[in-house]
Backbone as a ProteinNet text record, in pm:
[ID]
protein_1_A
[PRIMARY]
MSTLMLQMMGSFAQFERSMILKRQAEGIAAAKAGPDAKEKYAGRKASIDRDVISKMIKAGSSLTSIAKSLGISRQSVHRIKAELGL
[TERTIARY]
-9901.2	-9757.1	-9697	-9758.8	-9703.3	-9712.2	-9813.6	-9827.2	-9712.6	-9676.1	-9564.9	-9434.8	-9412.4	-9290.4	-9286.5	-9399.7	-9404.1	-9376.9	-9431.2	-9408.2	-9262.1	-9201	-9059.3	-8972.5	-9000.6	-8921.9	-8941.1	-9062.1	-9087.5	-9012.3	-9006.7	-8932.9	-8783.9	-8729	-8587.5	-8558.1	-8645.2	-8625.8	-8631.7	-8724.5	-8737.4	-8613.2	-8564.6	-8444.8	-8324.3	-8308.2	-8195.1	-8200.7	-8318.5	-8333.4	-8293.5	-8332.8	-8295.4	-8144.7	-8081.4	-7935.7	-7865.4	-7917.6	-7859.7	-7866.1	-7981.1	-7996.3	-7903.4	-7887.2	-7798.1	-7653.5	-7608.1	-7471	-7448.3	-7549	-7537.2	-7522.6	-7604	-7596.3	-7461.4	-7409.3	-7278.1	-7168.7	-7176.6	-7077.2	-7079	-7197.4	-7209.3	-7156.5	-7189.7	-7140.9	-6988.9	-6931.5	-6786.4	-6720.2	-6780.9	-6724.9	-6731	-6839.6	-6852.7	-6755.7	-6724	-6637.8	-6490	-6458.1	-6320.1	-6238.3	-6105.6	-6017.3	-6043.1	-6086.4	-6115.2	-6264.8	-6337.4	-6483.5	-6541.5	-6487.5	-6543.6	-6521	-6410.6	-6380.3	-6455	-6477.1	-6537.7	-6689.1	-6754.3	-6900.6	-6945.4	-6933	-6966.8	-7109.1	-7174.6	-7307.9	-7301.3	-7413.4	-7421.2	-7377.4	-7303.2	-7259.6	-7378.4	-7378.8	-7485.6	-7473.6	-7582.1	-7578.9	-7631.4	-7674.2	-7733.8	-7647.2	-7606.5	-7528.2	-7624.9	-7646	-7743.1	-7702.9	-7572.6	-7527.3	-7564.5	-7549	-7583	-7732.3	-7813.3	-7958.3	-7995.5	-7934.2	-7962.4	-7928.8	-7812.5	-7771.8	-7866.2	-7909	-7997.8	-8135.3	-8184.5	-8313.9	-8304.3	-8196.3	-8178.2	-8159.9	-8105.8	-8087.4	-8217.5	-8322.5	-8452.5	-8486.3	-8408.1	-8437.7	-8562.6	-8638.2	-8757.1	-8714.1	-8799.7	-8766.3	-8755.5	-8838	-8832.7	-8701.2	-8655.9	-8529.7	-8410.9	-8418.1	-8311.5	-8305.5	-8422.1	-8427.8	-8372.5	-8409.9	-8362.3	-8212.2	-8160.7	-8018.1	-7930.7	-7981.5	-7903.1	-7933.5	-8036	-8070.3	-8134.2	-8212.7	-8283.8	-8432.3	-8513.7	-8657.7	-8698.4	-8813.6	-8866.3	-8896.6	-8943.3	-8974.1	-8849.2	-8734.1	-8609.2	-8575.9	-8596.8	-8570.3	-8666.2	-8793.3	-8891.8	-8852.1	-8809.9	-8772.4	-8651.2	-8550.3	-8430.4	-8462.7	-8548.4	-8589.6	-8656.8	-8743.9	-8812	-8713.3	-8618.4	-8519.1	-8429.9	-8398.7	-8313.9	-8392.7	-8524	-8608.5	-8612.7	-8604.8	-8607.2	-8746.8
-3220.2	-3212.2	-3276.4	-3255.9	-3312.5	-3465	-3520.2	-3665.4	-3724.5	-3657	-3701.9	-3701.6	-3597.9	-3588.2	-3698.5	-3724.5	-3830.5	-3966.8	-3990.5	-4117.5	-4132.1	-4023.8	-4027	-4056.1	-3988.7	-4011.2	-4153.9	-4204.9	-4342.9	-4441.4	-4414.1	-4501.3	-4499.6	-4381.2	-4372	-4446.3	-4432.7	-4501.5	-4652.6	-4699.3	-4842.5	-4894.9	-4819.7	-4859.4	-4864.5	-4762.6	-4758.5	-4875.1	-4908.2	-5020.8	-5152.1	-5169.7	-5292.3	-5298.3	-5183.9	-5181.1	-5213.9	-5164.5	-5194.2	-5343.8	-5404.9	-5548.5	-5629.4	-5585.7	-5655.3	-5647.3	-5528.3	-5512.7	-5592.4	-5595.2	-5671.3	-5819.8	-5872	-6013.6	-6046.6	-5957.1	-5979.1	-5981.2	-5892	-5887.3	-6012.1	-6059.8	-6181.3	-6300.7	-6309.3	-6420.6	-6416.7	-6298.1	-6285.4	-6324.3	-6286	-6320.9	-6470.8	-6534.2	-6678.7	-6755	-6700.7	-6770.2	-6739.9	-6644.7	-6603.8	-6708.6	-6686.9	-6784.8	-6799.7	-6694.3	-6698.7	-6696.5	-6775.4	-6769.4	-6794.5	-6888.6	-6919.4	-6805.6	-6736.5	-6627.6	-6499.7	-6475.6	-6350.3	-6348.3	-6457.9	-6460	-6586.5	-6586	-6703.9	-6698.5	-6585.9	-6572.9	-6533.7	-6533.4	-6491.9	-6605.2	-6570.9	-6668.5	-6707.8	-6832.6	-6879.7	-6809.8	-6751	-6678.5	-6763.7	-6884.7	-6970.4	-7094.3	-7119	-7238.2	-7346.9	-7444.7	-7550.3	-7635.2	-7653	-7732.5	-7666	-7534.8	-7461.2	-7472.6	-7457.7	-7468.5	-7608.5	-7709.4	-7847.4	-7871.7	-7823.3	-7841	-7768.4	-7648.2	-7571	-7636.3	-7692.9	-7761.8	-7884.9	-7961.5	-8082.4	-8049.7	-7929.3	-7887.7	-7839.9	-7825.2	-7788.2	-7641.1	-7564.4	-7422	-7404.7	-7299.6	-7273.5	-7215.8	-7233.8	-7185.8	-7033.7	-6966.9	-6821.1	-6773.4	-6838.8	-6797.5	-6826.3	-6935.2	-6966	-6856.6	-6819.8	-6716.7	-6584.2	-6545.6	-6419.1	-6421.8	-6532.2	-6538	-6540.1	-6596.1	-6603.1	-6488.9	-6410.5	-6297.1	-6336.7	-6443.8	-6488.7	-6497.2	-6523.9	-6530	-6665.8	-6668	-6794.6	-6890.5	-6837.2	-6922.3	-6994.3	-6927.1	-6992.3	-7107.4	-7086.9	-7193.7	-7310	-7281.1	-7386.2	-7463.8	-7392.4	-7456.8	-7547.9	-7499.8	-7580.6	-7700.2	-7681.1	-7792.7	-7900.8	-7861.1	-7957.8	-8025.5	-7949.6	-8006.9	-8108	-8080.3	-8171.5	-8289.5	-8281.3	-8389.3	-8397.7	-8283	-8280.2	-8254.4
9650.9	9649	9773.9	9889.7	10012.5	10012.8	9949.3	9941.1	9860.3	9752.8	9669.6	9749.3	9826.8	9907.9	10013.1	10077.1	10177.5	10115.5	9998	9930.5	9889.8	9845.1	9807.5	9929.8	10041.2	10162.2	10212.7	10203.5	10243.5	10156.5	10027.4	9935.6	9966.5	9994.1	10028.9	10159.3	10256.4	10384.2	10366	10285.6	10260.3	10187.8	10089.7	10016.5	10109.6	10193.4	10286	10384.1	10432.5	10525.6	10458.7	10333.5	10263.1	10241.4	10217.7	10201	10332.6	10443.5	10574.6	10601.5	10576.5	10599.5	10510.3	10386.2	10293.3	10341.9	10382.2	10431.1	10558.8	10646.2	10770.1	10739.6	10649	10612.3	10549.4	10466.2	10405.5	10511.5	10608.2	10714.9	10800.7	10834.3	10915.1	10837.5	10708.6	10626.4	10615.4	10599.7	10591.1	10722.7	10834.4	10964.7	10989.2	10945.2	10963.1	10873.9	10757.9	10662.4	10683.8	10768	10789.1	10862.3	10869.8	10934.5	11084.7	11149.2	11292.8	11315.8	11239.9	11240.9	11378.9	11453.2	11584.7	11682.3	11669.1	11761.1	11724.9	11596.1	11553.8	11570	11537.3	11542.5	11613.5	11742.3	11820.5	11873.2	11859.7	11915.9	12062.1	12125.5	12264.8	12356.9	12458	12557	12644.3	12687.5	12775.2	12910.1	12955.7	13082.5	13197.6	13167	13268.5	13287.7	13411.9	13443.4	13489.9	13405.6	13433.7	13554.5	13574.9	13689.5	13821.7	13827.8	13949.7	13977.2	13873	13889.8	13936	13876.3	13914.9	14061.9	14105.6	14245.5	14340.7	14301.9	14388.4	14398.8	14288	14291.7	14380.5	14365	14445.5	14593.2	14621.8	14760.7	14823.5	14742.4	14795.7	14785.6	14712.1	14695.6	14609.7	14638.3	14556.7	14422.1	14323.5	14190.1	14186.3	14266.3	14272.3	14331.9	14438.8	14500.7	14409.3	14333.8	14237.8	14131.8	14080	13976.3	14027.2	14148.1	14203.7	14227.9	14280.9	14312.5	14187.5	14078.5	13955	13858.9	13890.2	13805.1	13673.1	13676.3	13556.4	13589	13488.1	13510.3	13567	13634.2	13686.1	13572.5	13460.8	13346.1	13296.5	13299.9	13259.1	13352.4	13481.5	13578.2	13554.3	13530.1	13500.6	13375.1	13272.1	13145.9	13164.8	13235.7	13258.2	13346.1	13445.1	13530.2	13446.5	13355	13268.3	13173.6	13120.4	13029.6	13100.7	13227.3	13304.2	13360.3	13354	13404	13555.3	13620.1	13767.7	13819.6
[MASK]
++++++++++++++++++++++++++++++++++++++++++++++++++++++++++++++++++++++++++++++++++++++

């Protein structure tokens, strides 16, 4: 009997999760299609200023000090340095 109850609860949880994902997708699609689409669903703002990193690298700062001063990871600084070709 307990196995049946666990399977029923698992089925309800799975169904509810699929409904949540469906409603979320509908909401995002509606926000993207709305009149103020750019303002409503613009995504995450860029937290890294590439110009500042470029200037700091050219000034001779170490990648670790750049990462600490900007509050980002060293890997992000390495990636941006490679993208900028510095």
